[in-house]
C-alpha positions as CSV (number, residue, x, y, z in Angstrom):
1,X,117.2,-46.2,64.0
2,X,115.2,-48.4,61.6
3,X,114.1,-47.3,58.2
4,X,110.5,-47.3,59.4
5,X,111.3,-44.9,62.2
6,X,113.1,-42.6,59.8
7,X,110.1,-42.6,57.5
8,X,107.8,-42.0,60.4
9,X,109.8,-39.0,61.6
10,X,110.0,-37.7,58.1
11,X,106.3,-38.0,57.7
12,X,105.7,-36.1,60.9
13,X,108.0,-33.2,59.8
14,X,106.2,-33.2,56.5
15,X,102.8,-33.1,58.2
16,X,103.9,-30.2,60.4
17,X,105.2,-28.3,57.4
18,X,102.0,-28.9,55.5
19,X,99.9,-27.7,58.5
20,X,102.1,-24.6,58.8
21,X,101.6,-23.9,55.1
22,X,97.8,-24.3,55.4
23,X,97.6,-21.9,58.3
24,X,99.8,-19.4,56.5
25,X,97.4,-19.6,53.4
26,X,94.3,-19.2,55.6
27,X,95.8,-16.2,57.5
28,X,96.7,-14.6,54.2
29,X,93.2,-15.1,52.9
30,X,91.8,-13.4,56.0
31,X,94.1,-10.4,55.4
32,X,92.9,-10.3,51.8
33,X,89.2,-10.3,53.0
34,X,90.1,-7.3,55.2
35,X,91.8,-5.4,52.5
36,X,89.9,-6.4,49.3
37,X,86.7,-7.9,50.5
38,X,85.1,-11.2,49.7
39,X,84.6,-10.6,46.0
40,X,88.1,-9.0,45.5
41,X,90.0,-11.9,47.1
42,X,91.6,-14.2,44.5
43,X,94.4,-16.7,44.2
44,X,96.9,-14.2,42.8
45,X,96.4,-11.9,45.8
46,X,96.6,-14.8,48.3
47,X,99.8,-16.0,46.6
48,X,101.3,-12.5,46.8
49,X,100.3,-12.3,50.5
50,X,101.9,-15.6,51.4
51,X,104.9,-15.4,49.1
52,X,103.9,-18.8,47.7
53,X,103.2,-19.7,44.1
54,X,99.6,-20.2,43.0
55,X,100.5,-23.9,42.3
56,X,101.6,-24.4,45.8
57,X,98.4,-22.9,47.2
58,X,96.3,-25.0,44.9
59,X,98.1,-28.1,46.1
60,X,96.4,-27.5,49.5
61,X,93.2,-25.8,48.2
62,X,92.6,-26.5,44.5
63,X,89.4,-24.5,44.3
64,X,89.3,-20.8,45.3
65,X,85.8,-21.1,46.9
66,X,86.9,-24.0,49.1
67,X,89.8,-21.9,50.3
68,X,87.6,-18.9,51.0
69,X,85.0,-20.9,52.9
70,X,87.8,-22.7,54.9
71,X,89.2,-19.2,55.8
72,X,85.8,-18.3,57.4
73,X,86.1,-21.2,59.8
74,X,89.7,-20.3,60.5
75,X,88.8,-16.7,61.2
76,X,86.3,-17.7,63.8
77,X,88.7,-20.1,65.5
78,X,91.6,-17.6,65.4
79,X,89.4,-14.9,67.0
80,X,88.4,-17.1,69.9
81,X,91.9,-18.4,70.5
82,X,93.4,-14.8,70.4
83,X,90.8,-13.5,72.9
84,X,90.3,-16.3,75.3
85,X,93.9,-17.4,75.6
86,X,94.7,-13.8,76.6
87,X,91.8,-13.7,79.1
88,X,92.8,-17.0,80.7
89,X,96.3,-15.7,81.3
90,X,94.8,-12.9,83.5
91,X,94.0,-13.7,87.2
92,X,91.2,-11.9,89.0
93,X,87.7,-10.9,87.9
94,X,88.5,-7.1,88.0
95,X,91.6,-7.5,85.9
96,X,89.8,-9.8,83.4
97,X,87.0,-7.3,83.1
98,X,89.2,-4.3,82.4
99,X,91.6,-6.1,80.1
100,X,88.8,-8.1,78.5
101,X,87.0,-4.9,77.3
102,X,90.4,-3.4,76.2
103,X,91.2,-6.5,74.2
104,X,87.8,-6.6,72.5
105,X,88.4,-3.0,71.5
106,X,91.8,-3.8,70.2
107,X,90.5,-6.8,68.2
108,X,87.8,-4.6,66.7
109,X,90.6,-2.8,64.6
110,X,92.6,-5.9,63.7
111,X,92.4,-7.9,60.4
112,X,90.2,-10.6,62.0
113,X,87.4,-8.2,62.9
114,X,87.9,-6.0,59.8
115,X,87.6,-9.2,57.7
116,X,84.5,-10.2,59.6
117,X,82.8,-6.9,58.8
118,X,83.7,-7.2,55.1
119,X,82.2,-10.6,55.0
120,X,79.0,-9.5,56.7
121,X,78.7,-6.7,54.2
122,X,79.2,-9.0,51.2
123,X,76.8,-11.6,52.6
124,X,73.9,-9.2,52.1
125,X,73.9,-10.1,48.5
126,X,75.6,-13.5,48.5
127,X,73.3,-16.3,49.7
128,X,76.0,-18.9,49.9
129,X,78.3,-16.7,52.0
130,X,75.3,-15.8,54.2
131,X,74.6,-19.5,54.9
132,X,78.3,-20.1,55.7
133,X,78.4,-17.2,58.1
134,X,75.2,-18.3,59.8
135,X,76.4,-21.8,60.3
136,X,79.7,-20.5,61.6
137,X,77.9,-18.2,64.0
138,X,75.9,-21.0,65.6
139,X,79.1,-23.0,66.3
140,X,81.0,-19.9,67.5
141,X,78.1,-18.9,69.8
142,X,78.2,-22.1,71.7
143,X,81.9,-22.2,72.1
144,X,82.2,-18.5,73.1
145,X,79.4,-18.8,75.7
146,X,81.2,-21.8,77.2
147,X,84.6,-20.0,77.3
148,X,83.0,-16.8,78.6
149,X,81.4,-18.8,81.5
150,X,84.8,-20.3,82.4
151,X,86.5,-16.9,82.3
152,X,83.8,-15.1,84.4
153,X,82.2,-17.8,86.7
154,X,80.6,-15.2,89.0
155,X,78.6,-13.7,86.1
156,X,77.9,-17.2,84.7
157,X,76.4,-18.1,88.1
158,X,73.6,-15.5,87.4
159,X,72.5,-17.7,84.5
160,X,73.1,-18.1,80.8
161,X,70.8,-15.3,79.8
162,X,72.7,-12.7,81.9
163,X,76.0,-14.0,80.7
164,X,74.8,-13.7,77.1
165,X,73.4,-10.3,77.7
166,X,76.7,-9.0,78.9
167,X,78.5,-10.6,76.0
168,X,76.1,-9.1,73.4
169,X,76.3,-5.7,75.0
170,X,80.1,-5.6,74.8
171,X,80.2,-6.9,71.2
172,X,77.5,-4.6,69.9
173,X,78.7,-1.5,71.6
174,X,82.4,-1.9,70.7
175,X,81.8,-3.0,67.1
176,X,79.5,0.0,66.7
177,X,82.0,2.3,68.3
178,X,84.7,1.0,66.0
179,X,82.7,1.7,62.9
180,X,81.5,5.2,64.0
181,X,83.2,8.2,62.4
182,X,83.5,11.3,64.7
183,X,83.7,14.7,63.0
184,X,86.4,15.8,65.4
185,X,88.4,14.6,68.5
186,X,87.6,11.0,67.7
187,X,90.3,9.5,69.9
188,X,89.2,11.6,72.9
189,X,85.5,10.6,72.4
190,X,86.3,6.9,72.0
191,X,88.4,6.9,75.2
192,X,85.5,8.6,77.1
193,X,82.9,6.3,75.7
194,X,84.9,3.1,76.5
195,X,85.3,4.3,80.1
196,X,81.6,5.1,80.2
197,X,80.8,1.6,78.8
198,X,82.9,0.0,81.6
199,X,81.2,2.1,84.2
200,X,77.7,1.2,83.0
201,X,78.5,-2.5,82.8
202,X,80.3,-2.6,86.1
203,X,77.3,-0.8,87.7
204,X,74.9,-3.2,86.2
205,X,76.7,-6.3,87.5
206,X,77.1,-4.6,90.9
207,X,73.3,-4.2,91.0
208,X,73.1,-8.0,90.5
209,X,75.7,-8.7,93.2
210,X,78.8,-9.3,91.1
211,X,81.8,-7.1,91.6
212,X,83.8,-6.7,88.4
213,X,85.2,-3.2,89.2
214,X,87.0,-3.8,92.5
215,X,84.4,-1.6,94.3
216,X,80.9,-2.8,93.7
217,X,79.4,-0.1,95.9
218,X,80.9,2.7,93.9
219,X,82.4,1.8,90.5
220,X,84.9,4.4,89.3
221,X,83.1,7.1,87.2
222,X,84.3,7.7,83.7
223,X,86.7,10.5,83.1
224,X,85.4,13.8,81.8
225,X,86.3,15.3,78.4
226,X,86.9,19.0,78.0
227,X,84.4,20.7,75.7
228,X,85.7,22.9,72.9
229,X,86.3,26.5,73.6
230,X,83.0,28.5,73.5
231,X,82.4,30.9,70.7
232,X,81.4,34.3,72.2
233,X,79.0,35.1,69.4
234,X,77.3,31.7,69.8
235,X,77.0,32.3,73.5
236,X,75.3,35.7,72.9
237,X,72.9,34.0,70.4
238,X,72.0,31.3,72.9
239,X,71.4,34.0,75.6
240,X,69.1,35.9,73.3
241,X,67.2,32.7,72.5
242,X,66.8,31.9,76.2
243,X,65.5,35.4,76.8
244,X,63.0,35.1,74.0
245,X,61.9,31.7,75.3
246,X,61.4,33.3,78.8
247,X,59.3,36.1,77.3
248,X,57.1,33.7,75.4
249,X,56.6,31.6,78.6
250,X,55.6,34.7,80.5
251,X,53.2,35.7,77.8
252,X,51.5,32.3,77.8
253,X,51.1,32.5,81.6
254,X,49.3,35.9,81.3
């Protein structure tokens, strides 16, 4: 082996190690976003999260703001890779639909999406962050739409607007559900609502001639949820109110 080849191989290993370090730093920054928010993320926290020294981090990212803005782009790419690689590994429209919704729900609770929500909240009062998120959203929109079309060609055949409508519906509903706080039986209600969401979306696509449920004529209805045990005193009060309403209705008729 010549000296040039040895240097070339050494350079390749060094490049790979450097890339691995950069990814580790960006991943750690995203975790800090999720835990501490945009303003609370600093070099000391990132160093602690990576197990690296501040000097080593600053070798790759000398300025904190440059690192934080680089992490925004990394967050978007990581989210897309995580979701679409999992979807592409699933064969069949029905399986992709079911697992796709479940995966979106899972991602809604993981650091990537938690960090995204923290950044969106901070951007309300940070113009530079808002511009960065808006620019990232434009690029992410085009890539996500293209990848969604490849994953669900039958829906894509209905047109870009229908494809985008389904994508927005899923994202808005599941993100809203993830942030909602139920006073009681939260897990039961979330399970019921996700099943209801799948049923509504499958019924909508079936109406347009696309079967995503395995039975376009009759998508499986969502499961029921048992109501809490009735309070006898409340039932008596409701009965009295109903009787009063009936009496008032009869009086108005006379």
